[in-house]
N, CA, C and O atoms as CSV, one atom per row, in Angstrom:
chain,resi,resn,atom,element,x,y,z
A,1,GLN,N,N,78.824,106.326,101.948
A,1,GLN,CA,C,79.994,105.932,102.836
A,1,GLN,C,C,80.573,104.910,102.358
A,1,GLN,O,O,79.949,103.941,101.925
A,2,VAL,N,N,81.963,105.010,102.381
A,2,VAL,CA,C,82.948,103.926,102.148
A,2,VAL,C,C,83.140,103.400,103.394
A,2,VAL,O,O,83.219,104.070,104.424
A,3,GLN,N,N,83.248,101.697,103.284
A,3,GLN,CA,C,83.882,101.029,104.298
A,3,GLN,C,C,84.544,100.134,103.868
A,3,GLN,O,O,84.081,99.640,102.841
A,4,LEU,N,N,85.518,99.678,104.255
A,4,LEU,CA,C,86.414,98.443,104.266
A,4,LEU,C,C,86.273,97.825,105.423
A,4,LEU,O,O,86.474,98.561,106.389
A,5,VAL,N,N,85.935,96.478,105.721
A,5,VAL,CA,C,85.831,95.767,106.778
A,5,VAL,C,C,86.822,94.458,106.766
A,5,VAL,O,O,86.693,93.662,105.836
A,6,GLU,N,N,87.683,94.249,107.653
A,6,GLU,CA,C,88.919,93.480,107.317
A,6,GLU,C,C,88.565,92.157,108.358
A,6,GLU,O,O,88.056,92.465,109.436
A,7,SER,N,N,88.767,90.952,108.134
A,7,SER,CA,C,88.618,89.929,109.246
A,7,SER,C,C,89.792,89.022,108.429
A,7,SER,O,O,90.334,89.304,107.361
A,8,GLY,N,N,90.012,87.769,109.343
A,8,GLY,CA,C,90.859,86.789,109.380
A,8,GLY,C,C,92.079,86.838,110.019
A,8,GLY,O,O,92.869,85.905,109.873
A,9,GLY,N,N,92.353,87.805,110.716
A,9,GLY,CA,C,93.708,88.201,111.459
A,9,GLY,C,C,93.909,87.098,112.720
A,9,GLY,O,O,92.982,86.382,113.097
A,10,GLY,N,N,94.897,87.077,113.155
A,10,GLY,CA,C,94.846,86.340,114.887
A,10,GLY,C,C,96.192,85.848,114.748
A,10,GLY,O,O,97.061,86.133,113.924
A,11,SER,N,N,96.187,85.059,115.714
A,11,SER,CA,C,97.844,84.139,116.034
A,11,SER,C,C,98.007,83.293,115.411
A,11,SER,O,O,96.999,82.759,114.949
A,12,VAL,N,N,99.317,82.736,115.076
A,12,VAL,CA,C,99.493,81.597,114.473
A,12,VAL,C,C,101.217,81.042,114.900
A,12,VAL,O,O,102.107,81.863,115.119
A,13,GLN,N,N,101.364,80.051,114.939
A,13,GLN,CA,C,102.899,79.791,114.785
A,13,GLN,C,C,103.703,79.860,113.475
A,13,GLN,O,O,103.110,79.685,112.410
A,14,ALA,N,N,104.938,80.091,113.501
A,14,ALA,CA,C,105.859,80.179,112.360
A,14,ALA,C,C,105.627,79.287,111.466
A,14,ALA,O,O,105.446,78.168,111.947
A,15,GLY,N,N,105.549,79.369,110.113
A,15,GLY,CA,C,105.542,78.295,109.344
A,15,GLY,C,C,103.651,77.930,108.734
A,15,GLY,O,O,103.361,77.212,107.777
A,16,GLY,N,N,102.631,78.702,109.668
A,16,GLY,CA,C,101.368,78.336,109.438
A,16,GLY,C,C,100.794,79.372,108.358
A,16,GLY,O,O,101.514,80.181,107.774
A,17,SER,N,N,99.474,79.257,108.172
A,17,SER,CA,C,98.866,80.339,107.173
A,17,SER,C,C,97.718,81.181,107.796
A,17,SER,O,O,97.311,80.926,108.929
A,18,LEU,N,N,97.280,82.033,107.161
A,18,LEU,CA,C,96.221,82.660,107.820
A,18,LEU,C,C,95.617,83.274,106.105
A,18,LEU,O,O,96.247,83.240,105.048
A,19,ARG,N,N,94.518,83.684,106.301
A,19,ARG,CA,C,93.857,84.268,105.089
A,19,ARG,C,C,93.026,85.336,105.345
A,19,ARG,O,O,91.863,84.980,105.538
A,20,LEU,N,N,93.218,86.512,105.412
A,20,LEU,CA,C,92.870,87.803,105.451
A,20,LEU,C,C,91.722,87.982,104.130
A,20,LEU,O,O,91.746,87.325,103.089
A,21,SER,N,N,90.724,89.062,104.497
A,21,SER,CA,C,89.469,89.294,103.795
A,21,SER,C,C,89.113,90.392,104.165
A,21,SER,O,O,88.920,90.672,105.348
A,22,CYS,N,N,88.934,91.391,102.949
A,22,CYS,CA,C,88.352,92.924,103.244
A,22,CYS,C,C,87.192,93.222,102.376
A,22,CYS,O,O,87.363,93.326,101.161
A,23,ALA,N,N,85.915,93.380,102.960
A,23,ALA,CA,C,84.591,93.497,102.266
A,23,ALA,C,C,84.705,94.874,102.069
A,23,ALA,O,O,85.072,95.579,103.009
A,24,ALA,N,N,84.412,95.413,100.852
A,24,ALA,CA,C,84.397,96.748,100.593
A,24,ALA,C,C,83.001,97.328,100.181
A,24,ALA,O,O,82.381,96.751,99.287
A,25,SER,N,N,82.425,98.543,100.841
A,25,SER,CA,C,81.233,98.761,100.185
A,25,SER,C,C,81.368,100.635,100.314
A,25,SER,O,O,82.019,101.339,101.085
A,26,GLY,N,N,80.444,100.969,99.196
A,26,GLY,CA,C,80.396,102.293,98.818
A,26,GLY,C,C,81.168,103.068,97.754
A,26,GLY,O,O,81.086,104.247,97.410
A,27,ILE,N,N,81.964,102.038,97.321
A,27,ILE,CA,C,82.319,102.511,95.905
A,27,ILE,C,C,82.532,101.610,94.874
A,27,ILE,O,O,82.320,100.423,95.124
A,28,ILE,N,N,82.849,101.877,93.943
A,28,ILE,CA,C,82.720,101.089,92.325
A,28,ILE,C,C,83.891,100.116,92.540
A,28,ILE,O,O,85.009,100.475,92.170
A,29,PHE,N,N,83.759,99.192,92.977
A,29,PHE,CA,C,84.903,98.093,93.512
A,29,PHE,C,C,85.889,97.896,92.247
A,29,PHE,O,O,87.117,97.946,92.317
A,30,SER,N,N,85.180,97.677,91.155
A,30,SER,CA,C,86.229,97.405,89.929
A,30,SER,C,C,86.938,98.289,89.458
A,30,SER,O,O,87.886,97.970,88.740
A,31,ASN,N,N,86.600,99.924,89.803
A,31,ASN,CA,C,87.584,100.840,89.491
A,31,ASN,C,C,88.522,101.087,90.326
A,31,ASN,O,O,89.188,102.098,90.107
A,32,ASN,N,N,88.862,100.228,91.549
A,32,ASN,CA,C,89.770,100.671,92.120
A,32,ASN,C,C,90.885,99.281,92.510
A,32,ASN,O,O,90.741,98.063,92.618
A,33,ILE,N,N,91.985,100.212,92.632
A,33,ILE,CA,C,93.087,99.498,92.989
A,33,ILE,C,C,92.984,99.020,94.709
A,33,ILE,O,O,92.846,99.771,95.674
A,34,MET,N,N,93.090,97.687,94.698
A,34,MET,CA,C,92.851,97.250,96.271
A,34,MET,C,C,94.322,96.589,96.862
A,34,MET,O,O,95.186,96.117,96.123
A,35,GLY,N,N,94.389,96.639,97.935
A,35,GLY,CA,C,95.910,96.564,98.241
A,35,GLY,C,C,95.759,96.256,99.901
A,35,GLY,O,O,94.989,96.915,100.600
A,36,TRP,N,N,96.473,95.333,100.349
A,36,TRP,CA,C,97.035,95.311,101.708
A,36,TRP,C,C,98.532,95.842,102.023
A,36,TRP,O,O,99.549,95.543,101.396
A,37,TYR,N,N,98.410,96.821,103.302
A,37,TYR,CA,C,99.786,97.185,103.672
A,37,TYR,C,C,99.799,96.709,105.278
A,37,TYR,O,O,98.791,96.394,105.910
A,38,ARG,N,N,100.635,96.721,105.593
A,38,ARG,CA,C,101.280,96.263,107.073
A,38,ARG,C,C,101.974,97.279,108.025
A,38,ARG,O,O,102.784,97.971,107.408
A,39,GLN,N,N,101.901,97.529,109.174
A,39,GLN,CA,C,102.419,98.497,110.185
A,39,GLN,C,C,103.099,97.523,111.421
A,39,GLN,O,O,102.215,96.950,112.058
A,40,ALA,N,N,104.090,97.306,111.754
A,40,ALA,CA,C,104.582,96.465,112.911
A,40,ALA,C,C,104.904,97.667,113.794
A,40,ALA,O,O,105.058,98.782,113.297
A,41,PRO,N,N,105.016,97.414,115.250
A,41,PRO,CA,C,105.081,98.611,116.315
A,41,PRO,C,C,106.687,99.207,115.980
A,41,PRO,O,O,107.670,98.477,115.850
A,42,GLY,N,N,106.689,100.728,115.876
A,42,GLY,CA,C,107.918,101.410,115.520
A,42,GLY,C,C,107.906,101.528,114.207
A,42,GLY,O,O,108.462,102.563,113.841
A,43,ASN,N,N,107.463,100.829,113.298
A,43,ASN,CA,C,107.874,101.061,112.134
A,43,ASN,C,C,106.663,101.738,111.282
A,43,ASN,O,O,105.520,101.932,111.696
A,44,GLN,N,N,107.267,102.105,109.783
A,44,GLN,CA,C,106.119,102.925,109.274
A,44,GLN,C,C,105.109,101.767,108.058
A,44,GLN,O,O,105.452,100.790,107.394
A,45,ARG,N,N,104.311,102.203,108.160
A,45,ARG,CA,C,103.092,101.323,107.335
A,45,ARG,C,C,103.883,101.267,105.925
A,45,ARG,O,O,104.494,102.242,105.488
A,46,GLU,N,N,103.804,99.998,105.250
A,46,GLU,CA,C,104.237,99.180,104.403
A,46,GLU,C,C,103.442,98.553,103.398
A,46,GLU,O,O,102.435,97.904,103.684
A,47,LEU,N,N,103.920,98.746,102.041
A,47,LEU,CA,C,102.889,97.722,100.997
A,47,LEU,C,C,103.364,96.640,101.271
A,47,LEU,O,O,104.519,96.375,101.603
A,48,VAL,N,N,102.149,95.719,101.092
A,48,VAL,CA,C,102.473,94.152,101.187
A,48,VAL,C,C,101.955,93.577,99.870
A,48,VAL,O,O,102.604,92.716,99.276
A,49,ALA,N,N,100.851,94.019,99.433
A,49,ALA,CA,C,100.521,93.671,97.736
A,49,ALA,C,C,99.493,94.680,97.382
A,49,ALA,O,O,98.833,95.392,98.140
A,50,THR,N,N,99.483,94.613,96.182
A,50,THR,CA,C,98.199,95.509,95.252
A,50,THR,C,C,97.772,94.682,94.318
A,50,THR,O,O,98.526,93.808,93.892
A,51,ILE,N,N,96.331,94.847,93.793
A,51,ILE,CA,C,95.733,94.315,92.845
A,51,ILE,C,C,94.758,94.854,92.069
A,51,ILE,O,O,93.686,95.225,92.549
A,52,ILE,N,N,95.010,94.929,90.985
A,52,ILE,CA,C,93.874,95.902,89.989
A,52,ILE,C,C,93.193,94.794,89.341
A,52,ILE,O,O,93.779,93.725,89.173
A,53,SER,N,N,91.781,95.013,88.899
A,53,SER,CA,C,90.821,94.448,88.172
A,53,SER,C,C,91.668,94.068,86.806
A,53,SER,O,O,92.445,94.912,86.359
A,54,GLY,N,N,91.512,92.790,86.143
A,54,GLY,CA,C,92.488,92.217,85.280
A,54,GLY,C,C,93.690,91.739,85.530
A,54,GLY,O,O,94.454,91.366,84.639
A,55,GLY,N,N,94.003,91.704,86.990
A,55,GLY,CA,C,94.921,90.757,87.433
A,55,GLY,C,C,96.346,91.563,87.610
A,55,GLY,O,O,97.235,91.021,88.265
A,56,ARG,N,N,96.501,92.505,87.185
A,56,ARG,CA,C,98.011,93.064,87.677
A,56,ARG,C,C,98.305,93.097,89.142
A,56,ARG,O,O,97.422,93.523,89.886
A,57,ILE,N,N,99.295,92.747,89.577
A,57,ILE,CA,C,99.469,92.409,90.929
A,57,ILE,C,C,100.856,92.731,91.333
A,57,ILE,O,O,101.693,92.492,90.463
A,58,ASN,N,N,101.336,93.260,92.546
A,58,ASN,CA,C,102.323,93.901,92.815
A,58,ASN,C,C,102.719,93.318,94.261
A,58,ASN,O,O,101.841,93.190,95.114
A,59,TYR,N,N,103.798,93.035,94.473
A,59,TYR,CA,C,103.936,92.163,95.926
A,59,TYR,C,C,105.317,92.786,96.485
A,59,TYR,O,O,106.224,93.057,95.698
A,60,ALA,N,N,105.422,92.969,97.672
A,60,ALA,CA,C,106.532,93.700,98.387
A,60,ALA,C,C,107.621,91.920,98.279
A,60,ALA,O,O,107.289,90.735,98.270
A,61,ASP,N,N,108.981,92.669,98.217
A,61,ASP,CA,C,109.893,91.662,98.002
A,61,ASP,C,C,109.909,90.310,99.040
A,61,ASP,O,O,110.197,89.130,98.841
A,62,SER,N,N,109.454,91.065,100.251
A,62,SER,CA,C,109.813,90.297,101.432
A,62,SER,C,C,108.359,89.101,101.701
A,62,SER,O,O,108.317,88.302,102.636
A,63,VAL,N,N,107.549,89.218,100.902
A,63,VAL,CA,C,106.413,88.144,100.705
A,63,VAL,C,C,106.402,87.488,99.486
A,63,VAL,O,O,105.669,86.508,99.357
A,64,LYS,N,N,107.207,87.931,98.422
A,64,LYS,CA,C,107.151,86.990,97.246
A,64,LYS,C,C,107.125,85.619,97.319
A,64,LYS,O,O,108.088,85.184,97.951
A,65,GLY,N,N,106.304,84.699,96.862
A,65,GLY,CA,C,106.462,83.425,97.131
A,65,GLY,C,C,105.807,82.622,98.024
A,65,GLY,O,O,105.669,81.398,98.015
A,66,ARG,N,N,105.267,83.778,99.102
A,66,ARG,CA,C,104.460,83.252,100.172
A,66,ARG,C,C,103.063,83.638,100.499
A,66,ARG,O,O,102.272,82.859,101.030
A,67,PHE,N,N,102.724,85.105,100.100
A,67,PHE,CA,C,101.549,85.606,100.143
A,67,PHE,C,C,101.086,85.422,98.675
A,67,PHE,O,O,101.811,85.276,97.691
A,68,THR,N,N,99.665,85.458,98.727
A,68,THR,CA,C,98.939,85.612,97.414
A,68,THR,C,C,97.493,86.512,97.517
A,68,THR,O,O,96.501,86.119,98.131
A,69,ILE,N,N,97.596,87.875,96.744
A,69,ILE,CA,C,96.744,88.596,96.950
A,69,ILE,C,C,95.410,88.025,95.599
A,69,ILE,O,O,95.720,87.500,94.529
A,70,SER,N,N,94.073,88.298,96.027
A,70,SER,CA,C,93.229,87.995,94.825
A,70,SER,C,C,92.189,88.829,95.462
A,70,SER,O,O,92.157,89.205,96.634
A,71,ARG,N,N,91.161,89.114,94.307
A,71,ARG,CA,C,89.903,89.906,94.725
A,71,ARG,C,C,88.747,89.317,93.798
A,71,ARG,O,O,89.094,88.798,92.737
A,72,ASP,N,N,87.567,89.359,94.088
A,72,ASP,CA,C,86.099,89.049,93.671
A,72,ASP,C,C,85.551,90.235,93.561
A,72,ASP,O,O,85.119,90.773,94.581
A,73,ASN,N,N,85.467,90.822,92.424
A,73,ASN,CA,C,84.659,91.744,92.080
A,73,ASN,C,C,83.153,91.498,92.010
A,73,ASN,O,O,82.409,92.458,91.808
A,74,ASP,N,N,82.678,90.308,92.160
A,74,ASP,CA,C,81.053,89.989,92.203
A,74,ASP,C,C,81.064,90.381,93.725
A,74,ASP,O,O,80.291,91.266,94.092
A,75,LYS,N,N,81.904,89.767,94.636
A,75,LYS,CA,C,81.621,89.896,96.046
A,75,LYS,C,C,82.199,91.109,96.816
A,75,LYS,O,O,82.110,91.311,98.027
A,76,ASN,N,N,82.974,92.089,95.632
A,76,ASN,CA,C,83.615,93.420,96.428
A,76,ASN,C,C,84.545,92.844,97.524
A,76,ASN,O,O,84.512,93.445,98.598
A,77,THR,N,N,85.370,91.773,97.424
A,77,THR,CA,C,85.972,91.425,98.369
A,77,THR,C,C,87.511,91.171,97.825
A,77,THR,O,O,87.708,90.632,96.736
A,78,VAL,N,N,88.557,91.602,98.666
A,78,VAL,CA,C,89.918,91.245,98.210
A,78,VAL,C,C,90.575,90.491,99.697
A,78,VAL,O,O,90.423,90.760,100.889
A,79,TYR,N,N,91.505,89.244,98.839
A,79,TYR,CA,C,92.023,88.498,100.022
A,79,TYR,C,C,93.517,88.573,99.869
A,79,TYR,O,O,94.118,88.908,98.849
A,80,LEU,N,N,94.102,88.165,101.177
A,80,LEU,CA,C,95.451,87.862,101.308
A,80,LEU,C,C,95.652,86.396,101.880
A,80,LEU,O,O,95.187,86.087,102.977
A,81,GLN,N,N,96.340,85.538,101.117
A,81,GLN,CA,C,96.546,84.293,101.433
A,81,GLN,C,C,97.714,84.173,101.952
A,81,GLN,O,O,98.531,84.283,101.038
A,82,MET,N,N,98.352,83.962,103.188
A,82,MET,CA,C,99.527,84.224,103.872
A,82,MET,C,C,99.957,82.744,104.480
A,82,MET,O,O,99.542,82.181,105.493
A,83,ASN,N,N,101.026,82.273,103.411
A,83,ASN,CA,C,101.551,80.889,103.891
A,83,ASN,C,C,102.922,81.150,104.544
A,83,ASN,O,O,103.365,82.298,104.561
A,84,SER,N,N,103.669,80.037,105.126
A,84,SER,CA,C,104.997,79.936,105.445
A,84,SER,C,C,105.336,81.357,106.492
A,84,SER,O,O,106.415,81.941,106.393
A,85,LEU,N,N,104.517,81.697,107.248
A,85,LEU,CA,C,104.562,83.205,108.016
A,85,LEU,C,C,105.394,82.678,108.892
A,85,LEU,O,O,105.567,81.551,109.356
A,86,LYS,N,N,106.078,84.160,109.083
A,86,LYS,CA,C,107.506,84.189,109.870
A,86,LYS,C,C,107.251,85.267,111.111
A,86,LYS,O,O,106.284,86.025,111.046
A,87,PRO,N,N,108.138,85.303,112.217
A,87,PRO,CA,C,107.809,85.982,113.157
A,87,PRO,C,C,107.901,87.683,112.633
A,87,PRO,O,O,107.308,88.581,113.231
A,88,GLU,N,N,108.741,87.897,111.440
A,88,GLU,CA,C,108.466,89.479,111.099
A,88,GLU,C,C,107.514,89.963,110.166
A,88,GLU,O,O,107.576,91.032,109.558
A,89,ASP,N,N,106.525,88.998,110.090
A,89,ASP,CA,C,105.276,89.444,109.385
A,89,ASP,C,C,104.144,89.722,110.375
A,89,ASP,O,O,102.982,89.883,110.001
A,90,THR,N,N,104.553,89.776,111.733
A,90,THR,CA,C,103.878,90.210,112.784
A,90,THR,C,C,103.545,91.857,112.434
A,90,THR,O,O,104.377,92.730,112.184
A,91,ALA,N,N,102.082,91.989,112.498
A,91,ALA,CA,C,102.229,93.521,112.355
A,91,ALA,C,C,100.453,93.578,112.257
A,91,ALA,O,O,99.666,92.632,112.221
A,92,VAL,N,N,100.251,94.664,112.238
A,92,VAL,CA,C,98.835,95.445,112.023
A,92,VAL,C,C,98.517,95.280,110.400
A,92,VAL,O,O,99.432,95.758,109.729
A,93,TYR,N,N,97.570,94.786,109.711
A,93,TYR,CA,C,97.249,94.590,108.401
A,93,TYR,C,C,96.114,95.183,108.022
A,93,TYR,O,O,95.050,94.742,108.458
A,94,TYR,N,N,96.137,96.406,107.049
A,94,TYR,CA,C,95.229,97.103,106.558
A,94,TYR,C,C,95.044,96.904,105.331
A,94,TYR,O,O,95.979,96.645,104.573
A,95,CYS,N,N,93.621,97.010,104.890
A,95,CYS,CA,C,93.069,96.883,103.665
A,95,CYS,C,C,93.102,98.535,103.211
A,95,CYS,O,O,92.952,99.434,104.037
A,96,ASN,N,N,93.324,98.770,101.766
A,96,ASN,CA,C,93.588,99.956,100.999
A,96,ASN,C,C,92.510,99.707,99.935
A,96,ASN,O,O,92.123,98.588,99.599
A,97,SER,N,N,92.020,100.998,99.389
A,97,SER,CA,C,91.272,100.823,98.072
A,97,SER,C,C,91.422,102.375,97.476
A,97,SER,O,O,90.981,103.417,97.961
A,98,ARG,N,N,92.010,102.217,96.550
A,98,ARG,CA,C,92.643,103.613,95.984
A,98,ARG,C,C,91.564,103.806,94.392
A,98,ARG,O,O,91.650,103.033,93.438
A,99,ASN,N,N,90.913,104.629,94.436
A,99,ASN,CA,C,90.575,104.806,92.701
A,99,ASN,C,C,91.739,105.282,91.962
A,99,ASN,O,O,92.559,106.121,92.334
A,100,ARG,N,N,91.702,104.614,90.828
A,100,ARG,CA,C,92.356,104.636,89.772
A,100,ARG,C,C,92.759,105.720,88.716
A,100,ARG,O,O,93.674,105.893,87.911
A,101,TRP,N,N,91.638,106.355,89.115
A,101,TRP,CA,C,91.635,107.787,88.603
A,101,TRP,C,C,91.616,109.042,89.325
A,101,TRP,O,O,91.823,110.136,88.802
A,102,ASP,N,N,91.327,108.817,90.696
A,102,ASP,CA,C,91.195,109.970,91.620
A,102,ASP,C,C,92.141,109.643,93.033
A,102,ASP,O,O,91.865,108.854,93.937
A,103,ALA,N,N,92.937,110.225,92.945
A,103,ALA,CA,C,94.096,109.969,94.066
A,103,ALA,C,C,93.345,110.213,95.126
A,103,ALA,O,O,93.268,109.273,95.916
A,104,ALA,N,N,92.731,111.237,95.411
A,104,ALA,CA,C,91.793,111.653,96.599
A,104,ALA,C,C,90.950,110.626,97.178
A,104,ALA,O,O,90.686,110.614,98.380
A,105,ALA,N,N,90.447,109.613,96.213
A,105,ALA,CA,C,89.518,108.783,96.709
A,105,ALA,C,C,90.185,107.431,97.245
A,105,ALA,O,O,89.972,106.345,96.704
A,106,ASN,N,N,91.055,107.609,98.418
A,106,ASN,CA,C,91.631,106.801,99.099
A,106,ASN,C,C,91.410,106.388,100.088
A,106,ASN,O,O,91.460,107.194,101.018
A,107,TYR,N,N,91.107,105.146,100.363
A,107,TYR,CA,C,90.216,104.597,101.929
A,107,TYR,C,C,91.227,103.281,102.586
A,107,TYR,O,O,92.012,102.493,102.058
A,108,TRP,N,N,90.836,103.467,103.768
A,108,TRP,CA,C,91.571,102.420,104.815
A,108,TRP,C,C,90.622,101.814,105.735
A,108,TRP,O,O,89.846,102.496,106.404
A,109,GLY,N,N,90.668,100.601,105.777
A,109,GLY,CA,C,90.153,99.717,106.986
A,109,GLY,C,C,91.018,100.036,108.063
A,109,GLY,O,O,92.037,100.722,108.138
A,110,GLN,N,N,90.319,99.323,108.937
A,110,GLN,CA,C,90.446,99.556,110.717
A,110,GLN,C,C,91.579,99.027,110.892
A,110,GLN,O,O,92.308,99.441,111.793
A,111,GLY,N,N,91.969,97.974,110.040
A,111,GLY,CA,C,93.384,97.040,110.582
A,111,GLY,C,C,92.717,95.551,111.233
A,111,GLY,O,O,91.586,95.308,111.653
A,112,THR,N,N,93.709,94.858,111.137
A,112,THR,CA,C,93.220,93.368,111.809
A,112,THR,C,C,94.849,93.073,112.214
A,112,THR,O,O,95.757,93.564,111.543
A,113,GLN,N,N,95.095,92.230,113.367
A,113,GLN,CA,C,96.187,92.278,113.911
A,113,GLN,C,C,96.455,90.664,113.691
A,113,GLN,O,O,95.821,89.742,114.205
A,114,VAL,N,N,97.467,90.589,112.868
A,114,VAL,CA,C,98.456,89.213,112.638
A,114,VAL,C,C,99.771,89.045,113.695
A,114,VAL,O,O,100.686,89.866,113.639
A,115,THR,N,N,99.797,88.023,114.575
A,115,THR,CA,C,100.891,87.760,115.312
A,115,THR,C,C,101.712,86.422,115.070
A,115,THR,O,O,101.217,85.359,115.444
A,116,VAL,N,N,102.653,86.442,114.602
A,116,VAL,CA,C,103.392,84.879,114.548
A,116,VAL,C,C,104.447,84.652,115.669
A,116,VAL,O,O,105.264,85.506,116.014
A,117,SER,N,N,104.343,83.433,116.187
A,117,SER,CA,C,105.043,83.467,117.192
A,117,SER,C,C,106.168,82.279,116.780
A,117,SER,O,O,105.747,81.268,116.217
A,118,SER,N,N,107.340,82.395,117.018
A,118,SER,CA,C,108.428,81.198,116.815
A,118,SER,C,C,108.382,80.041,117.482
A,118,SER,O,O,109.237,79.178,117.280
């Protein structure tokens, strides 16, 4: 059974930092593209960042230079370091795991709330 368990969300003032973690089980972690997505009230879920084993990384323009995604294949964990947070970063953040060769093997975590106050 695949599980993605997120942690690290919370409330912070604008300009602050948070670090999200997502621990994966039930998958061959190194085969998967790991990512973070977010969904604000009334909005569609949107990409924040993705990372492939070997280091290829993709960021949304809105978070470039402020957020850093990383992964530890030994710990089956992906991280999102969020700095210089803005109120518009407020959303539920979801961890995603997608097999590089099987599009059907696409999994989501339960989400963690990030709230940034001005």
